[in-house]
N, C-alpha and C positions, 0 to 999 in steps of 0.2 A: 671268248671261249672259256669255261664258263660254267655257269650253273646249268643244271639240266633243264630248268624251265625259268622263263622270265615273264613277268607281267608288266614290264616297263613300257611306257609309250614314249614316242619321240615328242617331247614337249614343244619343241620349236616349230613343228610342222604338223598340221592337221592332215589326217588321211584324206579328208574331203578335198583339200587343196591339192594334195599330191595327185589324186585321181584325175584332176582336171589339167594336170601339167602335160604339155605336148610331148609325145614320145620320140619325136624326131626320127621316126622309122628305125629305131634301134631294135625293137622287138615287137612281136604280136602276142598279146596276153593269151589269146586262145590257143597258142602253140605250146603252152606250158604242159609238160608231161610228167606224170607220176611214175617213177621207176619202181619204187618199192617202199612199203611202210612196215617193215619187219624189225625196226630198230627201237632202241630206248631213247638215245639222244645222239644224233649225228653231228659230227664236227670235223675240223681239220682237213678240209678239201685241198688237194694239190694234184698237179699233173706232171707226168714224166715226159721225156722227149718224144715219145711215140704218140702222145695224146691220151694215154690211159689215165683215168682219174682214181685217186686213192683218197679214202676218208675214214674217219674213226667213229666207233660207237663206244664212247668212253665207259658208260656204266656196264656194258657187256664185255669190255676189255678186248676189243677186236679192231683190226684194221681191215677194211674192205677194198676191193678193186672193182671198178667198172671199166671193162676193156673197150677198145675201139670196135671190137667185134660184137658189142652189145651184151656181153656176158657179165653177170654180177656174181662175184665169188669172194669168199673169205681169204684175204691175203695172209693175215697173221692172227692167231689166237694167242692169248696171254701177251698182250702188247705193251705191258707196263702202264696200263691205263692211258694210252696215247691220246693226246689232245691235238694241238696244232702240229702240222707237218709241212715239209717243204723239200724239194729235191735239189741236191747239189749238182755240180757240173759233171760229176762222175756217175751220176745215176743212183747215188745212195739216198735213201729216204731219211731225212733228218726229222726227228720226232721229239716233241715235248712229252716226256714220259712222266706223267703226273704221280704215279704210284709212289715213287721215292724221290720226286722232285729233281729229276735228271733230264739231260738231253742225250738222246741216242742217235747213232748212225746205223742204219740197217742196210747192208749191201744186197746185191742181187741174189746172193745165196741165203739171204735172211740171217746172216751173221750180225750180231749186235755188238757195237762198240760204244761204251759210255764216253761221251765227249765232255760232259760237265756233270758234277755231282754236288758241289757246295760252293758257297761264297764266304771266304775268310773263315772257313771251318764251320759254318752254319748252313743249314738247309734253307734254300730260298722258299718263298711261299708256294709256288707251283708254276713252273714254266707253262705258258698258256698258248700264246700264238708266236709265230716265228717268221723271219724273213732273212734270206742270205744275200749278202752283197757280192759284187763281182770278184772280190778277193777270197771269197769263201768264208768270210766272217759272218757270225750269226747274231742278229738282233733278236731278243725275245722279251716278251712282256711277262710280268711276274705279279699278278694280283693274288689275293688270298681268298679262296673259296673253300670252306671246310668240307672235306670229303668224308663219307661214312666208312671208307676203307682205310683211313689213316688212324694211327694210334695217337698222334698228337692232337691236341684240342685248341692250340693257339700257335701263332707264328713265332718262329725263332728270329726273324728279321721283321721289324715293324713296318718300315717304309715299303710301299709297293711301287716298284721301279721298272724302268726299261734297262736291260743289260746288253752288253756286247761281248761276245766271245770270239777273239781273233782266231783265225784258222790255225790249227795245230797246237793251240794253247789249252790248258786246263783251267786257267784262271780268267774269269770274266771281270769286266770293269763296268761301273755304273755309267750308262749312257744318258739317262734322264731320270731325275728324281723330282721334277716339278709337275707331277701328275698324281692323282689320288688313287685311281684303280685302273691301270693301263690294261688294255685287252687286245682288240684287233690291231694288226700292224701290217704295213706293206710299204715297200720302197719303190721308187721309180727306176726303170732299167738303166738310165744314165747315171745312177748313183748319186744324184744331186739332192733328192728329197726323201724324207721318211714320214709317212702318216702314222699317227698313233691315236687310237680311240681311248678316251677316259670314261669308263662306265659310270663312275660315281659322279663326275662333274657333268655328265651328259654332253660331252664335247669331243670333237676330233681336231687334233693339232697337226700342223705340218712343221717339220724341222729341216734345217739345212744339214746335210751330211758333209762334214769336213774331211780333208784328205787323210787325217789320222783316225777316221771313223767316229770321232766325237760328234755330238749333235749341238747345234746352235740355233739361235733365232726362232724360238718357239712361237708359232703364229696360229691363232685360232682360224681353223678352216671351216668347221661346221659346228653349229649348236645342236649337235646330235652325236651320240656315241655309236659304236658298231661292234658287234661280236666278232666279225671277220670281214676282211676287205680284199678287193682285187682291183686291178687296173686293166684298161684296154690300151691298144696302141695309139689312140688319140689322147691318152692321158686322162680319160674319164674315170672317176672313182666310183666303184660299186660297193655299197655298204649294206650290212645285214642287220636285222632285228625283226621288226614287224613287217615282213616282206623285204624287198630289196629296193633301195633308192639309188639313183644314178646321178652323179654330179659332174659337171665340167671342171677342168682345172681351176677355173675362176670361182668355183663354189656354187654355180647356178644349177638348180635342180632341173633335170631334163627328162626324168622318167621314174616310174614306180612300178615294180612287178609285184602283183598281189599273190600271196602264197596262202593256201587254206590250212595253215598251221599256226600254232600259238607263237612260234619263234623260229627264226632262221639263224643258225649258228655260224655258218661259213659259206664260202663261195669260191669257185675258180672256173676258168675257161678250160675246156677240154675238147676232145675229138681231134682227128687228124689235122684239121684246119684251125683248131683253137677258136672256133666260132660257136661253140655250144656252151652255154652257161650251166654249170652244175651247182645246185643249191642244196645244202644239207639243212634240213628243216625239222628239228625235233625228232619225230619218229620216222621221217621220210627222206628220200632223195628225189629231187626233181631236176628236170632238164628243160631248157628253153633255147631255141636257136636265136642268135642275135646277129645283127648287121654290124659286127665289130669283131675284132680278134684280140685275144688275151696276150699279155706280155710274158707269161711264164715260159 
């Protein structure tokens, strides 16, 4: 999450090979539905407890809501150039506010609280994607993508890292610095593993999450990066980019959802049963029913 457009291909996987991969009855390609194409670059999909889906249109500085009632509405204008989002247990929308490189909490009354603003007195590159653990701590990726709405023209912090912000703290710690340009991120609901995509290395890694929230045992999971990721209750990993690829926990490719857009920025399960996949794809939002349920 990310530049507004990418032309990168998944070098390790040809689309022809992906198209021939058995789908294992996870979805039917023909059931893909276009919801709307009125955006500039959609991102940051997340779901609340009721199954409503929220996503961002970063260039237009808006957060949108797609309700379980099928209504699409603007949830917040002037959203701090929101990028990645995630709901905490209290129903607050936690947002990577890219305009001033902050992390926000937006409550049900749309009151904004700044949770994080700098690291050791310096602005981070740009909080990008985000995942919360069961303790309410926040893991976030911090790649550098120059924005036309910034006054700065270079990073204040050279390394592009993964950070962890403990619940209730203003000070983050470095969780992983053995990546080049971290982007998509998601953790398993049991709190054991964290997946992190490295856009520059074109890889996705899996880390062990230790009891103190530190990360260990970096393991190559895929020779493919991802702009945004999600998991289903079977532990299958859904990664975005040129469409959506679906992988077993073993790393075996079991499906590819073709999207008629240049790039897919993010993804989440939504709906009352969490069995509809919502895909933010450049200028559009798509949905597709799946024979799986999301873990959000």
